[in-house]
FIKOLZA-1660 file (N, C-alpha, C; in steps of 0.1 Angstrom, whole numbers, plus 5000, padded with zeros to 4 digits):
% residues 69
   i   px   py   pz ch aa at
   1 3333 6119 1328  A  M  N
   1 3328 6119 1342  A  M CA
   1 3320 6107 1345  A  M  C
   2 3322 6102 1357  A  I  N
   2 3314 6090 1361  A  I CA
   2 3304 6096 1372  A  I  C
   3 3291 6093 1370  A  Y  N
   3 3281 6098 1379  A  Y CA
   3 3275 6086 1386  A  Y  C
   4 3276 6086 1399  A  L  N
   4 3270 6075 1407  A  L CA
   4 3256 6080 1412  A  L  C
   5 3246 6073 1407  A  K  N
   5 3232 6077 1410  A  K CA
   5 3227 6068 1421  A  K  C
   6 3221 6074 1432  A  T  N
   6 3216 6067 1443  A  T CA
   6 3202 6073 1446  A  T  C
   7 3192 6065 1448  A  D  N
   7 3179 6070 1453  A  D CA
   7 3181 6078 1466  A  D  C
   8 3174 6089 1468  A  F  N
   8 3176 6097 1480  A  F CA
   8 3172 6089 1492  A  F  C
   9 3162 6081 1492  A  E  N
   9 3159 6073 1503  A  E CA
   9 3170 6064 1508  A  E  C
  10 3176 6057 1498  A  I  N
  10 3188 6048 1502  A  I CA
  10 3200 6056 1507  A  I  C
  11 3202 6068 1500  A  A  N
  11 3213 6076 1504  A  A CA
  11 3211 6081 1519  A  A  C
  12 3198 6084 1522  A  L  N
  12 3195 6089 1535  A  L CA
  12 3198 6078 1545  A  L  C
  13 3194 6065 1543  A  L  N
  13 3196 6054 1552  A  L CA
  13 3211 6052 1554  A  L  C
  14 3218 6052 1543  A  R  N
  14 3233 6050 1544  A  R CA
  14 3240 6061 1552  A  R  C
  15 3236 6073 1549  A  G  N
  15 3242 6085 1556  A  G CA
  15 3239 6085 1570  A  G  C
  16 3226 6082 1574  A  V  N
  16 3222 6082 1588  A  V CA
  16 3230 6071 1595  A  V  C
  17 3230 6059 1589  A  N  N
  17 3238 6048 1596  A  N CA
  17 3252 6052 1598  A  N  C
  18 3258 6059 1589  A  R  N
  18 3272 6063 1589  A  R CA
  18 3274 6074 1599  A  R  C
  19 3265 6085 1599  A  D  N
  19 3268 6097 1606  A  D CA
  19 3260 6100 1619  A  D  C
  20 3251 6091 1623  A  A  N
  20 3243 6094 1634  A  A CA
  20 3251 6096 1647  A  A  C
  21 3261 6088 1649  A  E  N
  21 3269 6089 1661  A  E CA
  21 3277 6102 1661  A  E  C
  22 3282 6105 1650  A  H  N
  22 3290 6118 1648  A  H CA
  22 3282 6130 1650  A  H  C
  23 3269 6130 1645  A  L  N
  23 3260 6142 1646  A  L CA
  23 3252 6142 1659  A  L  C
  24 3253 6132 1667  A  G  N
  24 3247 6132 1680  A  G CA
  24 3234 6123 1681  A  G  C
  25 3227 6121 1670  A  S  N
  25 3215 6112 1671  A  S CA
  25 3211 6109 1657  A  S  C
  26 3202 6099 1656  A  V  N
  26 3196 6096 1643  A  V CA
  26 3188 6108 1638  A  V  C
  27 3180 6114 1647  A  E  N
  27 3172 6125 1643  A  E CA
  27 3180 6137 1638  A  E  C
  28 3192 6140 1644  A  A  N
  28 3201 6150 1639  A  A CA
  28 3206 6147 1626  A  A  C
  29 3209 6134 1623  A  A  N
  29 3215 6130 1610  A  A CA
  29 3204 6131 1600  A  A  C
  30 3192 6127 1602  A  V  N
  30 3181 6128 1593  A  V CA
  30 3179 6143 1589  A  V  C
  31 3179 6152 1599  A  E  N
  31 3177 6166 1597  A  E CA
  31 3188 6172 1588  A  E  C
  32 3200 6168 1591  A  K  N
  32 3212 6173 1584  A  K CA
  32 3211 6169 1569  A  K  C
  33 3207 6156 1567  A  F  N
  33 3207 6151 1553  A  F CA
  33 3195 6158 1546  A  F  C
  34 3184 6159 1552  A  N  N
  34 3172 6165 1545  A  N CA
  34 3173 6180 1542  A  N  C
  35 3179 6187 1552  A  T  N
  35 3180 6202 1550  A  T CA
  35 3193 6207 1544  A  T  C
  36 3203 6199 1544  A  R  N
  36 3215 6203 1538  A  R CA
  36 3220 6195 1526  A  R  C
  37 3224 6183 1529  A  Y  N
  37 3230 6174 1519  A  Y CA
  37 3221 6171 1507  A  Y  C
  38 3209 6166 1510  A  H  N
  38 3200 6163 1499  A  H CA
  38 3194 6176 1492  A  H  C
  39 3192 6186 1500  A  K  N
  39 3188 6199 1494  A  K CA
  39 3198 6204 1484  A  K  C
  40 3211 6203 1488  A  A  N
  40 3221 6207 1479  A  A CA
  40 3223 6198 1467  A  A  C
  41 3221 6185 1469  A  S  N
  41 3222 6176 1458  A  S CA
  41 3211 6178 1448  A  S  C
  42 3199 6181 1453  A  K  N
  42 3188 6183 1444  A  K CA
  42 3190 6196 1435  A  K  C
  43 3195 6206 1441  A  I  N
  43 3199 6218 1434  A  I CA
  43 3209 6215 1423  A  I  C
  44 3220 6208 1427  A  Y  N
  44 3230 6204 1418  A  Y CA
  44 3225 6196 1406  A  Y  C
  45 3216 6186 1409  A  I  N
  45 3210 6178 1398  A  I CA
  45 3202 6186 1389  A  I  C
  46 3194 6195 1394  A  A  N
  46 3185 6204 1386  A  A CA
  46 3193 6213 1377  A  A  C
  47 3204 6219 1383  A  E  N
  47 3211 6229 1375  A  E CA
  47 3221 6223 1365  A  E  C
  48 3226 6210 1368  A  N  N
  48 3237 6205 1360  A  N CA
  48 3234 6192 1352  A  N  C
  49 3223 6186 1355  A  S  N
  49 3219 6173 1348  A  S CA
  49 3231 6163 1347  A  S  C
  50 3237 6160 1358  A  P  N
  50 3249 6151 1358  A  P CA
  50 3247 6138 1351  A  P  C
  51 3235 6132 1352  A  E  N
  51 3232 6119 1346  A  E CA
  51 3233 6120 1330  A  E  C
  52 3228 6132 1325  A  E  N
  52 3228 6134 1311  A  E CA
  52 3242 6137 1305  A  E  C
  53 3250 6144 1313  A  V  N
  53 3263 6148 1307  A  V CA
  53 3275 6138 1311  A  V  C
  54 3272 6129 1320  A  A  N
  54 3282 6119 1324  A  A CA
  54 3286 6110 1312  A  A  C
  55 3298 6106 1312  A  D  N
  55 3303 6096 1302  A  D CA
  55 3297 6083 1306  A  D  C
  56 3297 6080 1319  A  I  N
  56 3291 6068 1325  A  I CA
  56 3283 6071 1336  A  I  C
  57 3271 6066 1337  A  A  N
  57 3262 6067 1348  A  A CA
  57 3260 6053 1354  A  A  C
  58 3262 6052 1367  A  V  N
  58 3261 6039 1374  A  V CA
  58 3251 6040 1385  A  V  C
  59 3242 6031 1385  A  S  N
  59 3232 6030 1396  A  S CA
  59 3240 6025 1409  A  S  C
  60 3239 6033 1419  A  Y  N
  60 3246 6030 1431  A  Y CA
  60 3236 6027 1442  A  Y  C
  61 3224 6024 1438  A  T  N
  61 3213 6022 1448  A  T CA
  61 3214 6008 1454  A  T  C
  62 3215 5998 1446  A  H  N
  62 3215 5984 1450  A  H CA
  62 3229 5979 1450  A  H  C
  63 3236 5979 1462  A  L  N
  63 3249 5974 1463  A  L CA
  63 3248 5959 1468  A  L  C
  64 3257 5951 1463  A  R  N
  64 3258 5937 1467  A  R CA
  64 3271 5936 1475  A  R  C
  65 3271 5929 1485  A  A  N
  65 3283 5925 1493  A  A CA
  65 3291 5915 1484  A  A  C
  66 3304 5917 1483  A  H  N
  66 3312 5908 1476  A  H CA
  66 3319 5899 1486  A  H  C
  67 3319 5886 1483  A  E  N
  67 3326 5877 1492  A  E CA
  67 3340 5877 1489  A  E  C
  68 3348 5876 1499  A  T  N
  68 3363 5875 1497  A  T CA
  68 3368 5863 1506  A  T  C
  69 3377 5856 1500  A  D  N
  69 3383 5845 1508  A  D CA
  69 3396 5848 1514  A  D  C
% end
């Protein structure tokens, strides 16, 4: 199993940027992430320790843009 670990703050920023329009506003997206997605993720992490059982754990917090020609 490959586990992609991202800080919750960064995941929130990415998710809000991606989903605000679909969810109707930035505030609605923040609410959805805090009360549903991140809440569920924290339960999953606490119950399953994915970083410990993964074959590979990758930090997905700091992404770099790759240049293409």
